[in-house]
N, C-alpha and C positions, 0 to 999 in steps of 0.2 A: 764570622760567626757559622761553622758550622751547620748541614742540614741534615733532619734525620733521614736513617734509613728507611730507604722503604718497605722493606722488612718488616718494621715494628710498625705498619701505620695502623693495623688491627687494633693494637693496645691503645691508640687514640679515638676510635669511633665511641660515640655515645650510645647509652643502654639505657631502654624504659625502664622503670622501676615501680610500677605503680601509677600513680597520679604525677611520678617526679622522674625526672631526664638527669643523668650522669657525664658530665663532659667528656668523661675515657672510662678505663678499663680499671684502674689504678683505685685499690680501693684499702683505704685504711679502717680495720676490722678493730671492732674495740679491744682497750689493752688498760690495765690497770698502772700506775704512777706513782702511787705518795701521793698523792696532789689533791683530785677531789673536791667537795664541800671545805678542805680547810683550807685552801690556796690556790680561789677561782681563778686570778687574774694568772698565776705562774702557772694554772693550766691552759686558760685562752692562749695567751703567747704560742703556748706550744705547740697547741692544733693549728694558729692560725700561720703557724712558720711551716707547717704541713700542705693546707691547702696555701700555700705560696710556693712550694714549692710544685704545687701541678696534682695533688692526688684529688683525686675527684669525688670522692667520698669520705671525710673524716669524720669516724665516730668517738664517744665517749670511750669512756671506763663502764664497769657498772654502774648503776644509780639506783642507790634504796627508794623503793616504793614510797615504805612505812616504817617507822619505829617498830614493827614486830617483828621486823629482819633485819636487821643492819650489821655491820661487820667488824667495828672500832675492836682493835686501836687503827683499820687498817684505812686513810683516808681516798676512801671511792666518790663516787657523785650521789647528791640527795636532794629527790621531788618528794619531801613527807607533805609540803603546804604549800601554797602559794607563795610564800617568802623566799623559797629559793628559787623561784623563777630567774630573779634580775644577775644569778652568778650565771645560772647557766643560759642567759644570754649572752653573757660576755664570751661566750665560745661558738653560738651559732653567728652572733654579727663577725668574729674574726672568721669565721671556715666562710660566711656569706661573702667579705670583701674579696676574697680570693675567686671567685663564682665554685666553691666545693660545696657539696653538700653535706648537712650535717646531720651525724644519725646516733640516735640515746640508745642505750641498752639500759632497758628495766628490768629491775630482779626484786625478786623474794626467793630468798634461798633455803627458806626450811630449814633441815638439819644440819645444815651446812653453818649455820650462825649461830652461835651461841647465845647472842644477842648482852654482852657484857656492858654494852652503855644503856641501853634503853631497860633492861632487867627484866622484858618479857619473857614469859616462857615460848620458847620456840617451837613451832607448829612442821609438822610429817604427815606424807600419806598414814604409817603409821607409827607407834610409838618406838622410838630410836635413839640412843646415845646419840649426842651431837656428832658432827667429823670432827673436830678439835677435843685436847684431853680434858679440856673442861668436866668436870664432873655432874654434867647437865646433859638431861633429855630433853625429848622433844615432845611433844604429846599429840597422837593421833589426832588430826581434823574432821568435824564433824560437820552437816550438811551447811551450817550458820558460818560456819571456818572458811569453807571454799568460797559461801556467797560474799565473806568479806576481802578476800582477797581478790577474785574479782572484780570488785567496787574500787580495792584501793588502785587496780593494776590500772581502769581504766581512768578514773581521776588523775592518777599520772601521765597515762598517754595525753587527756586532755591538756595536764601543763605543760608536757614538753611540746606540743604543738605551738601552744601561746608561746612559749621560750622559741621558738623558730626551728626548730626541729623540723626536717626533711622525712627520715627513715627513724621510724620506732620499731624500737624490738620488743620479741616475746623470745626469752631468753629458756635453754631448756640444754643447755650446754655444762662442759663439762664436772658434771658431776652435784653444779650444784645449785642449779637451777631449780626450784620446785616443782614444773613442768616434769624434768626428767624424775625427781622421783618418784614421782605418780607413773611415769614409764615404763619404769625396771621394777621385774620381780624382785630385784635384790631387797628396795626399803619400798613393797607397796605390795601391802599382804591384807589389802579390803578385799571385803563379799561383798561389798554392792554398787553400784552401777560405777564406780570406780577404778576398782577393782577384777581381778580376774584376768577377761580376755584382756589381747593386746587391745582390742577394740576399746572395750571401758579403762584401761589403761591411759590410752589415750586423750580420752574423753577431757578431760582440765587443759589440755595445751589446745586441743581444738576449739574450748569454750573463750580460752585469753585471744587467742589467734580473732574469732570474730567480737568479742567484746573492741577488741582494739578497734578492727576494722572498720567495726560503726560507730567509732566514737569518732576517729581522724582520718577513716580512708577515703576522704574529699580532696582532703588535702597533705597525707603525710602518706606515704609508703608502710605498707607493716611488714616488715621482716621477719623471719623465725632463725634463731642461731640452735643448731642441733648436733648433739654428739652420736653421730651413727654407728660409732664402735668405740664400748667401754675397754678392750683390750683385753678383758676378762674372760673370754671363750666364752663357753655351755653358761657361764652363771652368772652372767650380764649382757649389753646390746651388743649385737654383732650386727658389720655391714652386709653378713651374709643371709642376717634371718630379720629380725626385727627390728633394727635399722631401716633396713630394707623397706621394710612394712608400712610404718613408721610414717616413710613416706611418699609411699603410693595412696596411703589413705588420708594423707592431705595433700597433695601434690601440687595443688594450683590454690588451693587459699591465702595461702600468704604472697606477697607481691615479691618476696624474695627469698631466698631460701641460704643463710650463711651455714657451709657444715666445715664438720670437722672429730677429731678424736677426744677422748675423754682419758683421765682427766686433766688437769691443766698441765702437767708434769709431762702427761704425753702429748699434747696437743702443741708443745714448747718446747719440745727436746732439745739439747743444746747439740751441737755441731762435732760432738766427741761418742754422739751414739746416732746421729743420721743424717744421711743427705741432703741437698735441696729436690723438694717434693716428694719429699717423703712422703705424706698422705691422701698421695696419687690412688692409691691401691685401695684407700678405702673408701674416698668421697666420688671416686670416679662415676658410680652406677647412678649420681643422684639425677644427671642431667637427662638420662634416658626417660626416667619417669615424672618427668616435672617441665613443662611449657615456659614457667617462670626464671628467670637470672639465677646462676648460682655463684656463690661464692665462698673459696677454700684456699687457705694457706699450705704455708709449707717452703717458709725461708727462700723465697724465691727472690736472690738479686739477679739472674742473667736476665737481659732480655729476650734473648733467644728461649728460655725454659718457657719464662711467660706466654710468647707467640703457639710454641710449641702445647702449653696447656688447653688455651683456646683453641685451636686446629683443631687438637685432638676432642674436641669435647668434653675434657674435665671440668670444664669452668667459664663462665662470662665472665669473671671480675676478676682479677688478682688481687688475693687477700693479702696482707700486709701487717705484722704489727713490729717487729723488729727490727724488719729490712727499712721501715719508714721510720725508724728512731736513730738508725745509722746514719740513714740519709734521707730526711726527711725531703730533699729536692731531687731524687733517682726519677720520678716522672719527666721532670722537665731536660733534668739532662740527657733521657733517654731521647725526648723532642726534639734537641737542640743538636743532637748525634754527640755530645761527649759521653758515651758510657766509656770510655778510661779514667773518664773524673769520677764514677761511682763511688761512694764510700762502702765497702761491701759490709754487710752484717758476719761476723765469723762466730754468731751463736752460741756465745760465751753465756750469756746469761746473769751481766750483768745489769740489763736493765731490771729484771726482776728481784735483784735482789734491795732495790728501794720501795717497791710494793713492799714486799716482805720486813722489812725493817720499818715499813711504816714514813718514809722519809721519800723526796723530788728523787723521781727517774734519775739515772746517769747512765751512762754508754759508756764502752771504750773506743769506740772507731767515732763515735760524736760530741768532742769534749763539751759542747755547749748546748747539748739535751740535759732541760730543766733548767738552763739557766738564762732564757731567753727573755723573762719580763726580770728576776730579781738583779743579773748582770746585764742584763740590754747585749747577751751577745747572739750573733745570727751567723747559722754553721757557715752561711757561703759569702757575709761581709765582715771587711773588718776595715777600722781608720786606717787610715795610710801614716809612714811613718811621719815622727814629728819634730824628729832629727835628721842631720845625714852623717850620723854614726855610724861606725863598721862594728858589726857584731863577731865575736869570733863562740860558735861552740861547742862545746871539750863531750864528745859521746854521741854515739849514731842509734843510741836504741829508742825505745817510745816517746820518754819526755825529751830528749836531745831533736828528733825526728820534728814531731809535729811543733815545735819551738823553732827550727829552722822553715821550717814549710809557713808557718805563720805569718816570721820575719821577712821571711822573700815576701808573702802575699804583700804585707803592708808597703813593700819596698825598698829595706833595709840594705846592705851588702854584707853578706854573711858571708862567714866563712865555715864549715860542719867538718871536724877532723876526728876518727876513731881508729884504736889502736888497733883494732881488727878488720881481719880482708874483706869481708862482709859486712854495712850497713845491720842495723838489728837490735842489737847488745842482746837484753834477756830473750826477746824472742825467738833467737837464731836456736836455743833450746829449749821455750817453750814449745814451739811448734812443732819438733822432733818427739815430742810427747805423744804416745796412742791416743788420736781421736782429735789432736790441735792442731792441726797443717792449719785451718783458717785465720789460726792466730796470726799468720804471716802476713795477711792482708793485712793488721795494722802498717807492717813496716813498707810494704809492696805499695799500698794508697800513699803515702807521704813522698816516697820514694819518683813517682810517676810524677806528681805534684812537683817535685824538687827538682827535678830534669829538665822543665818545662820554665824556670825560671832563671833567666842570664847573671841574675844577682846573687842566686845561692851558689857556691864552690864544694863540692865533697871533696876531703883527701882521706881515704882510708887507707889504712898497714902505718898511721904515723901517729905514733905517741907521742906526747907532748908530756914537758917539763916544766916548772916555774920558768926556769931561762927564756925558755922557748917561749912561753907565754907573756912573757916580761918587754921578750925583743922585736915582739910582732907587732904590737905599735894600736892593737884594738882597742875600739875605745870602752866598748861590752865585752865583758866575758861570763859565758855559761859554762857550770861545768854540770854536765847533767851524765857522769861518769858511773853511774852504775851500783851495785852491789852486788856482796858475796856470798853463800852459805857459810855459816859456821859447822865446826866440827865437835863442835865440844859440849853441845849438847845444851847452855843457857837457852832459856825458853820460859813460854809458860808456864809449865809446870816448876823447871827448876831455874831458879833467879842467881844461880851462881855456876858454874862449870859443871859439867859432872861425869865425863869422861877426859884421859887425856887424850885429845886434837892429836900426840906426834907419832900414836900407834900407828904405824902402814896398814892397820888392817881397817882404820875407819876413816871413811871416805866422805865427801861432802856430793848434793846432788849436782856441785859445777864439776865435782870429778868424775861422777859416774857417766852424767852427759859429754864430758868428753874425751871418754874412752877407754878410760882406767880400766885393767883388768879385774876381773870376778870371779871369785870364787863360791861354789854351793855349799854348804847354803849361807844365803843372802839375807839380814834383819835389817828393816827398817822402821828406823824410830822416827813418828811421826805427830808431832807437839808443832805443827804449824797449822794443820786442820783443812788446809783447803786442798788445790788440786794434786801439787807435787808428790806430798806420799804414796797415793791410791793410783798417780799416773808412773810412778816410776815403779812400785811393784809390780803394776800392770805390764811395763815394758819388759823388765826382768826377766819374770815369768814366763811370760813370749818369746823370748831368748833362752829359753830352757831351764833355771835357774831356778831353788827351791827357795820358794821365799817364805817369812815372817815376816809381818808387818805387825807392830809395837803400839799401841796409841792409847796415852792419857785419856781420851775421849771414849765416850761412850758407844761410838762408831766411824766407820770409817769417813776422812775426809769431812767431817761434821759441817762445816760450813756451808758446804756443796749441797746441805739441804738447802739455802737460800739462794743456790743458783737450780735447783727442782732436779739433782742429779744422784744428790747420797746413794738413793737405794740403790739403782742402775750401777754405782759405781764399785758398792760393796758385792752385787751380786756379780759381777764380774770376774771383781778375784779370787771372792769362792769358787765358780767354776771355773777359773783357773788355777786349783787348790792353793793358791795364796792362804798360810798359813795366818790367821788373826787372832792376835791377842789385843781384845777390846780391854778399856777402861785399866790399861796395865801399863804403870810407871818402873822407866827402867832406872836402876839403883846404881850399875856402877859394870863399868868393861874392864878384864883385866887379860892379858895373855898367856896362853900355855905354852907349854914347852915343844909343843906340836905344830906351835903357830898359828892355833889356832885362839878367836876369843870365849872368855868364860863368859856370859852376861846374867847376872843379876835383878831380876826385876820383881815386882809384885802388886798386888790389886790397889789399886787408888782408895779401895773401902778400907786397907789395912789385909793383916794375914802375916801368913808366913814366907817367906823368898824362895822363889824359884829361879832354877837356873836351866838358860838355852846354850849353847856352843853353837858357833858361829864360826864361818872363815873369813866374812866382810859384814860391818856394819855400816849401816847409812843414816846419817843426822840428818834430821829433816826438824829443825827444830825454830830457824830463825837465821836472817842476814844482817850482816854489819854494813854499811854505807862505804863505800870504793871512794875515800875523799881525802884521799891521800894529797894531789891537789891542791886542792880547795885547803886545806889544814896550810901548807907550804905558802900559798897565796898570801891567805892572812897574815901567815907570819911576816912575811914583805912588804906590810901595805904600807909603809912608810916609800917604796919604790914606786907605787902605781904613779902618782903625777907625772913622775920621771919620763916614765913609761908610755903616758897618753891613758891610764886606763882612769877610768872615771868608777866603775862599778865591776864587782866581781859576784856572781850570784849561785849559788848551788842551788839544786832542784830534782826533782825525783827521786828515783831509790837511792842516786849520791846523798841525799837529802832526812829522806825518812824514807824506807825501803815497805811498799804498797803493792797496790794490786799496777796491773797494768794500765788499769783505767786511771786510777789516781796520777797514774807517770803522765801519761798523753794530757789530760786535764794541769798538769802543774806546767809542762809542757807548753799548752793554750793560753793559762793566763799568764804566765810570764810572758808572752809577745804578747797580750794585750795590753800591761801594765807598763809594758817597756815604756817611756818618757811619758809616761801620765804621770800629775801632781802627784804629788806626797797627801796620802790619804792620812785624816786621825787617828794616831794610832790604837784611839780610846773607840772609835764610833765601829756602829759594825758594817761589815766591808761587803753589805749588797742591801738592797730593797726587801722592808717585810712588809707582808699581808697582816694587819691589826686588825683585830676585832675593834669593830664601834662598840661601845660600852653604854645602855641608854637606861636610865634607871625608869622602870614600872610604876 
């Protein structure tokens, strides 16, 4: 085994946090996961794997302290009363089993929670509509309400202590926590001792810290999570003014400062809009004002960047949410000198979609994320090969690469063939789009692992046909041959072809990214609604083209609401001069005498068609599986036994086009299930957490 590079020794120094001490400087900050109180065993297993991977502190997601501030339908933690303690104990036990501290982020989110489940009236410092679009308003809190919240928070802190937590949070971050609503002039119009001056507006946060320390401070550290900048300029809290002043006022009161920026979409920006360490310019001042340890985030994956942040006095502990999801064993890999084995976060925010869609978390880089309990998957361990069968994998995209890597890890003899001269499949296209270069990490990580496996051979520039596959004599054949974009407009809005795909002016994203000649104006019709339409528009606009983007959606790249980047994408395109035609469907495209195209389009809500002329039309609607080889082999199934083939399986985009994360997951699952006993096709294919039903 290799040893740790001494340059990184500082990362493994213990840090005293109030009455507790963490074994190193790796700190998994609180992050949501779509599990919460609904799936406590699933959650505990996921957090436990991170503790096993070397994170010194492993925190929860938000934990509801009262039904007067709950966030249904999202699955967050819950400590309403003592009955919630056993579920929380599952997580703390899982963390303590690997000598990690467990942190609990208690919250009361004021006007940010409409209380859809409890139907209790939300509360805020001042009367305000709730942050969601629900037609509900939060009422202004009186002194009794403030006393109640303080009492509920204290009771929840005691429950958290009894559940085994070592660090208890007072939450004032992300424009969500009630203390932040008191601090910000945007949401606090009070004229009593809790409003007006900054000292008054900070009073509620100070009281919560003091209450929590009084309740559990002898046993647990008390942390404050504070957004020091709302990125609203003079309209909000800024690091240069009130953010700095709040830290100065409360400098040594908490045992730990967990500092970031608001709101969540700013704090967890995608790689498309931010670089590693992007929050340092906002939080860099905090350590100069307090003697207590500071943790911050910035999507750190490089140990050199981590060491630099500590030595430059930016922070004492390296906070991470997304990097700890992509690689729960990141700390151990640094400690063991296996830097090149780190699965670096690509900053795509697929993890965030789980919470936003109220389902368990998933990750593009780490297909085991969220599957630790229900499928028994571990990010570093996998069952050895159950047979001596040889395996052929056709297609070196995300599915084929992960399949080959995982099968190689199991010990199978694998041949990976791809028609292209470079491995990566769709990633070669995606990573060439503006801001998406980090997506190539999906391929690079797997290629790095495969290069170390003598039992996996890679053959590029090797297009295979059915005759060759049958002649090779591999026992197991997997086809991960990807997908290709259609050009005729078939998609969500139109369930039949819309335009003549033979028109030379009509192009697919594949053709554009392959270097097809384009003339302006270019029209992009986006009925896919994820990243491709908006990213292509940005790429072409930056290349000097006049670009129009037409979409039936009410906003550009609508699904990226789930990855918290939609507003940035639309603003970027507007700033580049892209003409946006929102809530508009394309009706037809016809060639004109001068070689241009005449497009007919109309509002999805009705009205007269409008005409638009363009030189090229790029259709971003749906992809067809590139499954010709699979179909050819199925047609010749009678020859399999003679060729020594036991099975042929199609997977990834070649089976059903989806996200990169879905392709990686498909490859990993296929590798895990090879040579495993066939399950009952009618049975649920994973473990479920089923609530015990009691009769009162």
